[in-house]
C-alpha positions in Angstrom: 88.4 72.4 56.5 88.0 72.5 53.1 86.4 70.5 50.5 89.1 68.2 49.0 87.6 68.9 45.0 90.5 70.9 43.3 87.4 73.2 41.4 85.5 73.9 44.7 88.3 74.5 47.5 85.7 76.2 50.2 85.8 76.4 53.5 83.0 73.7 55.6 82.0 72.4 58.2 84.5 70.2 59.8 81.8 66.9 60.2 80.5 67.4 57.1 79.8 64.3 55.1 79.3 66.0 51.8 80.4 69.6 50.4 77.4 71.7 50.6 78.6 73.8 47.4 79.7 71.1 45.2 78.0 68.0 46.8 81.5 66.2 47.2 81.1 62.9 49.4 83.7 63.5 52.3 85.4 61.1 54.4 87.3 57.6 54.4 87.6 57.0 50.3 86.4 53.4 49.6 89.1 51.0 48.4 88.0 48.3 45.9 89.2 44.5 47.2 91.9 44.0 44.7 91.9 41.0 42.3 93.1 37.4 43.3 96.9 36.4 41.3 95.9 33.8 38.3 95.8 30.6 39.9 95.2 31.4 43.0 91.1 30.9 42.3 87.9 33.5 42.7 84.6 33.6 44.7 81.0 34.9 43.9 77.8 35.3 44.5 75.8 33.0 43.3 71.9 33.2 44.1 72.3 33.8 47.6 75.5 32.4 48.3 79.0 32.5 47.7 81.0 30.2 45.5 84.4 29.2 45.6 86.0 28.1 42.1 89.4 27.1 41.2 90.7 26.6 37.7 94.1 24.8 36.5 95.3 25.7 32.8 98.2 23.1 30.8 99.3 26.1 29.1 96.1 27.9 27.4 93.9 24.7 27.9 91.6 24.3 30.8 92.5 20.9 32.3 91.3 21.1 35.2 88.0 22.8 37.0 86.8 22.7 41.1 83.7 24.4 42.4 82.2 24.2 45.6 79.2 26.6 46.4 76.9 27.3 49.4 78.7 29.6 51.7 77.2 31.9 53.5 79.2 34.7 53.8 82.3 36.4 51.0 84.9 35.3 53.9 83.9 32.0 54.0 84.4 31.6 50.7 87.8 33.2 50.3 88.8 30.8 52.9 87.8 27.9 51.1 89.7 29.0 48.1 92.7 29.4 49.5 92.4 25.4 51.2 91.9 24.5 47.4 94.9 26.4 46.3 97.1 24.9 48.8 96.0 21.4 47.8 96.2 21.8 44.0 99.9 23.0 44.2 101.8 21.8 47.3 100.2 18.0 47.4 102.9 16.6 45.9 103.1 12.8 46.4 102.1 11.0 43.4 104.5 8.7 41.6 105.0 8.2 37.8 103.6 4.8 38.5 100.0 5.9 40.7 99.9 8.0 37.5 100.2 5.6 34.8 97.0 3.5 36.7 95.3 6.3 36.6 95.9 7.8 32.7 94.9 3.7 32.2 91.5 4.1 33.3 90.7 6.7 31.4 88.1 7.2 28.9 90.5 8.1 25.9 93.5 6.1 26.5 90.6 2.9 26.9 89.6 4.0 23.4 93.1 4.0 21.7 93.9 1.5 19.0 95.8 -1.8 20.5 98.7 -1.2 18.5 98.8 2.4 20.6 98.3 0.9 23.5 100.7 -1.1 22.8 103.2 1.6 22.0 102.7 3.1 25.2 103.3 0.1 27.3 106.3 -0.2 26.0 107.4 3.3 26.6 106.0 2.9 29.9 108.9 -0.4 30.4 111.7 1.9 29.6 110.3 5.1 32.7 111.2 1.7 35.2 114.3 3.2 36.3 112.1 5.8 37.8 108.6 4.2 38.2 108.7 5.0 42.1 109.7 8.7 41.5 107.7 11.5 42.7 106.2 13.2 39.8 107.6 16.9 39.9 111.1 16.0 42.0 112.1 14.2 39.1 115.2 16.9 37.3 114.5 17.7 33.4 118.0 16.3 32.2 116.7 13.2 33.8 113.8 12.9 31.6 116.0 13.8 28.8 118.7 11.4 29.0 115.5 8.2 29.4 114.2 10.0 26.4 118.0 10.0 24.2 118.7 6.2 25.5 115.4 4.8 24.0 116.6 2.7 21.0 115.6 3.4 17.4 115.9 6.9 15.6 112.4 8.2 16.7 109.7 6.9 17.0 110.5 5.0 20.5 111.8 8.1 21.2 108.6 10.4 20.7 106.4 7.6 22.2 108.2 8.4 25.8 107.8 11.9 25.6 104.1 11.6 24.4 103.8 9.6 27.5 105.4 11.5 29.8 103.2 14.5 28.8 100.2 12.4 29.6 101.4 10.9 33.1 102.4 14.8 34.4 98.9 16.2 32.7 97.6 13.1 35.2 99.0 14.8 38.1 98.1 18.0 37.2 94.5 17.2 37.0 94.3 15.4 40.2 95.9 18.5 41.9 99.4 16.5 41.9 101.4 19.4 40.3 102.0 22.5 39.6 101.1 22.9 35.8 104.3 25.2 35.8 106.7 22.0 37.0 105.5 20.2 33.5 108.1 20.6 30.8 107.4 17.6 29.4 107.0 20.3 26.1 110.4 20.5 26.3 111.5 17.5 25.6 114.3 17.3 22.4 113.9 14.8 20.1 116.1 13.7 16.8 114.9 15.0 13.2 111.8 12.8 12.2 112.6 10.5 9.4 110.5 11.0 6.2 107.4 9.0 5.5 108.7 6.5 2.9 107.1 3.3 2.3 109.8 1.4 1.6 109.9 -2.3 0.8 112.9 -5.1 0.6 114.2 -5.9 -2.8 114.0 -9.3 -4.4 118.3 -9.9 -3.8 117.2 -8.1 0.2 114.5 -10.7 0.0 117.0 -13.3 -1.3 119.3 -12.2 1.9 116.6 -12.4 4.7 116.3 -15.8 3.5 119.8 -17.0 3.6 120.0 -15.4 6.6 117.4 -17.7 8.1 119.4 -20.6 6.3 122.2 -19.4 8.5 119.9 -19.6 11.6 119.0 -16.2 12.6 115.4 -16.3 14.0 114.6 -12.7 13.6 115.1 -13.5 9.4 112.2 -15.6 9.8 109.7 -13.5 11.4 111.3 -11.1 8.5 109.8 -13.6 6.1 106.4 -14.1 7.9 105.7 -10.8 7.3 107.3 -10.1 3.6 104.9 -13.4 2.9 101.7 -12.5 4.2 101.5 -9.1 4.7 100.3 -8.7 8.0 101.7 -5.5 10.2 104.4 -6.1 13.1 101.4 -5.3 15.7 99.3 -8.3 14.1 102.5 -10.7 14.3 102.8 -9.9 17.6 98.9 -10.1 18.5 98.1 -13.3 16.6 96.3 -16.5 18.1 97.7 -19.1 17.6 95.0 -21.0 17.5 93.8 -19.4 14.1 96.9 -20.4 12.5 95.8 -23.1 10.1 98.4 -24.2 8.2 96.4 -27.6 6.4 94.7 -25.0 5.2 96.9 -22.3 4.5 95.0 -19.9 6.1 95.8 -17.5 8.9 92.6 -15.4 11.0 93.6 -12.2 12.3 94.0 -8.7 11.8 93.8 -5.0 13.9 93.3 -1.6 13.2 90.7 -1.3 11.1 86.9 -2.6 9.8 88.6 -4.5 6.5 91.7 -5.8 8.3 90.1 -6.9 11.5 89.7 -10.8 11.7 90.1 -11.2 7.8 91.8 -14.1 5.8 95.5 -14.1 6.0 97.1 -16.7 3.3 99.8 -18.8 3.9 102.5 -19.4 1.2 103.9 -22.7 0.6 107.4 -21.7 1.8 107.0 -20.4 4.8 105.2 -22.8 6.1 107.8 -24.3 8.0 108.4 -21.4 9.0 105.4 -20.3 10.7 105.0 -23.7 12.1 109.0 -23.8 14.2 108.0 -20.2 15.9 104.9 -21.8 17.3 106.8 -24.0 19.2 107.9 -21.3 21.3 105.8 -18.6 20.8 104.4 -16.7 23.8 103.5 -12.9 22.3 101.3 -14.3 19.4 103.8 -15.6 16.9 107.2 -14.5 18.2 109.1 -15.5 21.1 109.6 -12.1 23.3 107.5 -9.1 23.8 107.2 -5.9 21.2 110.1 -4.5 23.1 112.4 -7.0 22.6 111.0 -7.9 19.4 111.8 -4.2 17.9 114.9 -4.1 20.0 115.8 -7.4 18.2 115.0 -6.3 14.9 118.5 -5.5 12.7 118.2 -5.7 9.2 121.3 -4.8 8.9 122.3 -8.4 10.4 121.0 -9.6 7.1 123.6 -8.3 4.6 120.9 -5.2 3.8 123.1 -2.1 3.8 120.1 0.4 4.8 117.5 0.2 8.2 114.8 -1.1 7.4 111.9 -1.2 9.3 109.3 -4.1 10.6 106.2 -2.6 8.7 108.6 -3.1 5.0 107.3 -6.7 5.1 104.1 -5.7 4.6 105.2 -2.8 1.8 107.2 -5.3 0.1 104.2 -8.0 -0.5 102.3 -4.9 -1.4 104.8 -4.6 -3.8 105.3 -7.7 -5.3 101.2 -8.3 -6.0 101.1 -5.0 -8.2 104.1 -6.5 -9.8 102.2 -9.2 -10.7 99.4 -8.0 -11.8 97.4 -8.7 -9.3 94.0 -6.8 -9.6 93.5 -4.1 -6.9 90.5 -5.7 -5.4 92.7 -8.7 -4.6 95.3 -7.2 -2.9 92.7 -4.8 -0.7 91.4 -7.8 0.4 94.5 -9.7 1.5 96.0 -6.7 3.5 93.0 -5.5 5.0 93.1 -2.3 3.0 89.5 -0.3 3.2 86.8 -0.8 0.0 85.8 2.5 -0.6 84.1 2.0 -4.2 80.8 1.0 -3.9 81.0 -1.3 -6.8 83.5 -3.5 -5.3 81.7 -3.8 -2.2 79.6 -6.3 -3.7 82.7 -8.0 -5.7 83.2 -11.8 -4.0 86.9 -12.9 -4.1 87.1 -16.9 -2.8 90.1 -17.6 -0.3 91.4 -19.9 -3.1 91.9 -16.7 -5.2 93.9 -15.0 -2.5 95.9 -18.0 -1.8 96.9 -17.9 -5.3 97.6 -14.5 -5.4 100.3 -14.8 -2.7 101.8 -17.7 -4.2 102.1 -16.1 -7.7 103.4 -12.8 -6.4 105.9 -14.4 -4.1 107.4 -17.2 -6.3 110.1 -15.4 -7.1 111.1 -14.4 -3.4 112.0 -18.0 -2.8 114.1 -18.4 -6.3 117.7 -19.2 -5.4 118.5 -17.2 -2.3 122.2 -15.7 -1.9 123.9 -18.3 0.1 122.4 -21.0 -2.8 123.9 -19.1 -5.7 127.0 -18.7 -4.0 127.7 -22.1 -3.5 126.1 -22.9 -6.8 128.9 -20.3 -8.5 131.5 -21.5 -6.3 130.7 -25.3 -7.0 131.2 -24.5 -10.9 134.4 -23.4 -9.8 136.1 -26.1 -8.8 
């Protein structure tokens, strides 16, 4: 036979292992074992034994890694890695409700603020129509329809999309879903509104008073927020035993170290409103859960042409205090803002000062509400 090397091509014995002229190896060509495809796992030498490893990615981010060591042969490791890939992709039994329970047990979820946890709980309630459905079997169009059906322009829809992403990620990391099936990032949201800390005008506060005097319960909560500067989440988590109507004081607050368990003054004008709200309070000072509270909040019902969020009450008090020339230090203490200036940290502000500041700033809120002014003008015309 001839040497297979092109540059040589000399006659050599048929049983040759090497060419006696150029040294070319004769015999079957050794072929390297092809690499395993991405996502199908890998095996490698680990000391005197073999190891099997499977990595699951969420996009470009490593979401989960599973390893097993101690295989005596490479074949045994390959056989095991095959079972790892099968169990991670083909096991599709986790439901939305099961993923939710697992998510709540994660350290990252438990470290969230109470306000953010409340937002996720509200979002999950909106997912109840699909809570017993198997993840991976829910059509994308159905998920988009749930997002679109959420009340509000942007934020409630954003919370649903975020929660769905977390639930699908739980399914992936628990090997119950192929990462390629997670399309929650493709869910569309409406345009995000520009961040603007708007407040009610004086005339709008008078309109809220008028609505409350006509029996609008939500208008009463709006007034409580305007007079106390509490966040809506603080109102919904308030403990009734921390309300001292006689002392005109509330102990409450969330979110920041400066805001937690602060002394919140109660202006005389809203004592009857708080007293009435306490009779039917179930969720903090409100009589409905977070979900229904935001659903029922409609500033348009009070004769206000523009839509105002529940956070507007807090900004209303902040604006009123600034217009009343209340010192920055007192305003921070009332609203629970962080104190950065080292000289302010050693400044003592009494509760009496804070109560006086709120009374001064909100005095114009009562004034003559719209309804009373109109009735007064009508009597004059008669």
